[in-house]
C-alpha positions in Angstrom: -31.8 71.3 -17.1 -32.0 68.9 -14.2 -32.0 65.2 -14.7 -32.9 62.5 -12.2 -33.4 58.7 -12.3 -36.5 56.9 -11.2 -34.3 54.1 -9.9 -33.0 56.3 -7.1 -36.5 57.1 -6.0 -37.9 53.5 -5.8 -37.2 52.6 -2.2 -39.5 50.4 -0.2 -39.9 50.1 3.6 -41.6 47.1 5.3 -43.1 49.4 8.0 -44.7 52.1 5.8 -44.9 53.6 2.3 -42.1 55.9 1.3 -42.2 59.3 -0.5 -39.1 60.4 -2.4 -39.0 64.0 -3.8 -37.7 64.3 -7.4 -38.2 68.0 -7.9 -39.5 70.8 -5.8 -39.7 74.0 -7.9 -41.7 77.1 -7.3 -45.2 76.0 -6.4 -44.9 72.5 -7.9 -43.4 69.3 -6.7 -42.8 65.9 -8.2 -42.3 62.7 -6.2 -42.5 58.9 -6.2 -44.7 57.0 -3.7 -43.6 53.4 -3.0 -45.8 50.8 -1.4 -45.2 47.2 -0.3 -48.2 44.8 -0.7 -50.9 45.8 1.9 -49.6 49.4 2.4 -51.9 52.3 1.7 -52.1 56.1 1.4 -54.9 57.4 3.6 -57.6 59.5 2.1 -56.7 63.2 1.7 -57.1 66.3 -0.5 -54.6 68.6 -2.2 -56.7 71.8 -2.1 -55.6 74.5 -4.5 -53.7 72.2 -6.9 -54.1 69.4 -9.4 -52.7 65.9 -9.0 -51.2 64.0 -11.9 -50.3 60.4 -11.2 -48.5 57.7 -13.3 -48.4 54.1 -12.1 -44.8 53.1 -12.7 -45.0 49.5 -11.5 -47.3 47.2 -9.7 -51.0 47.6 -9.2 -53.6 48.6 -6.7 -56.8 50.4 -6.0 -57.1 54.2 -6.3 -60.0 55.8 -4.5 -61.3 59.2 -5.7 -64.0 60.5 -3.4 -64.4 57.0 -2.1 -65.0 55.4 -5.5 -62.5 52.6 -6.2 -60.7 52.2 -9.5 -58.2 49.4 -10.2 -55.0 50.8 -11.6 -51.9 49.0 -13.1 -48.5 50.0 -14.5 -48.6 52.7 -17.1 -52.1 54.0 -16.1 -52.2 57.9 -15.9 -54.7 59.7 -13.6 -55.7 63.3 -13.0 -57.6 64.4 -9.9 -58.5 67.9 -8.9 -57.3 69.1 -5.5 -60.8 69.1 -4.2 -61.3 65.4 -4.8 -60.4 63.1 -1.9 -57.6 60.8 -3.0 -56.4 57.4 -1.5 -54.4 54.4 -2.7 -54.0 50.8 -1.6 -51.5 48.3 -2.9 -53.7 45.2 -2.8 -51.4 43.3 -5.2 -48.8 40.8 -4.4 -45.8 42.9 -5.5 -44.4 46.4 -4.7 -46.1 49.3 -6.4 -44.7 52.8 -7.3 -46.6 55.9 -8.3 -45.1 59.0 -9.9 -47.0 62.0 -8.6 -46.9 65.7 -9.7 -48.7 68.4 -7.7 -49.0 71.4 -10.0 -49.1 73.8 -7.0 -48.1 72.6 -3.6 -50.6 73.7 -0.9 -47.9 74.0 1.7 -44.3 72.9 2.3 -45.3 69.7 4.2 -46.3 68.2 0.8 -42.7 68.6 -0.5 -40.9 66.6 2.2 -39.6 63.0 2.1 -41.4 60.7 4.5 
């Protein structure tokens, strides 16, 4: 068993969103994305995997294939790897997203940024 704390993964940066890896095992990875108000994750796909997302805190707009959906703390989302995915923190407080990729497409997805 391996245990980690969300508290250690929630780290904000004024210049850009942050990504903190919790687990990177086999073909899967789990991480936390942290956004200050106004920060966003550009549209992208995760071909070959499924994306599972939990809004830990804050709120924002999630875009799946360009379609906006408002999300808030405790919302859970699933997107296929072929769907284009983006997020924008348009709230007035920080937002954090717990993300699990069931199969990482390549190693660049499993690195802190």
